[in-house]
N, C-alpha and C positions, 0 to 999 in steps of 0.2 A: 663293839659295833664299828668304831672308827678303824680298827685294824682290818675288819672285814671290808669296809668301804675302800680302804687303802689298797688292799689286795685286789679288789674288783677293778679299781682304777688302773692298777698295774697290769692286770690281765687284759683290760680293754686297750690300754696303751700298747701292750705287746702285740695284741691282735691287729690293731691299727697299723703298727709298725710293720708287721708281716705283710699286711695287705699292700702297704705302700712299697715295700721291697719287691713284692711280686709284680706290682704295677710297673716299677722302674725296670725290672728285669724284662718284662714284656715289651715295654717301650724301647729298650735298648735292642732287643731282638728285631723289633719292627724297623728301627733305624738302620741296623746292619743290613736287613733284607732290602730296604729301600735304597741304601747306598750301593749294594751289589746290583740291584735292578738298574739304578742310574748309570753305573759303570758299564753294564752290558748295553744299555741304550746308547750311551756315548760311543762305545766301540762300534756298534752297528751303524750309527750315523757316520762315523769316520770312514768305515769301510764303504758305505754307500757314496759318500763324497769322493773317495778315491776312485771308485769304479766309474762314477760320473765323469771325473776328470780324465780318466783313461779313455773312456768312450768319446769324449769331446776331442781329445788329442788325436784319436784314431780317425774320427770323422773329418777333422781338419786336414789330416794327411791325405785322406781319400779325396777331399775336395781339391787340394793342391795338385794331386796326380791327375784328376779329371780335368782341371783347368789347363794343365800342361798339355794333356792329350788333345783337348779341344783347340788349344792355340796352335798345336802342330797340324791338326786337321785343317784349320782355317788357312794357315800359311800354305799348306800343300794345295788346297783348293784354289787359293788366289794365284799361286804359281802356275797351276794348270790353266786357269782362265787367261792369264797373261800369255802363256805359250800359245793357246788357241787364238787369241787376238793377234799375236805376231804372225802366226801362220795365215790367218785370214787376211791380214794386211798385205803380206807378201803375195798371196794369191790374187788379191784385187789389184795390186800394183802391176803384177804380170799381165792380168787381163786388160788393165788400162793401157799398158804399153802395147799389147797386141792390137787392141782396137785403134789406138793412135796410129800405129804403123799401117793398118788396113786403110784408114781414112787418108793417110798421107799418100799411099800408093794410088788410091782412086782419084784423088785430086790431081796427082801427077799424070794419070791416064787421060784426064780431061785437059791437060796442059796448064794446070794452075799451080802456082807456087804456094805451098802450104805456109811458108813463113810470112807471106804477105797478108794472110787472112787473120 
């Protein structure tokens, strides 16, 4: 009877050992799968970050180019305004001189000295 019980215990222990080995194998496979999945996720995240950095750098370059273009447009516009103001000033100075000469001549026609006025 004891021999039979001993064999039964050995059989149960062997079966238990096999179940544990199968469970360990399954857990190792799951771990390997999770590690691969984690590695893929890490690689995808790294690629996404690299793409984001490239996009940011590209947008910053575009912003610098636009800033430079706008600055050039502003300078050109200001130069144009200054040129127009200089032309207007020259025109009004000429007009002022012409009006001054007309008045001087009229005063002289009436016998008045423009310098005394």
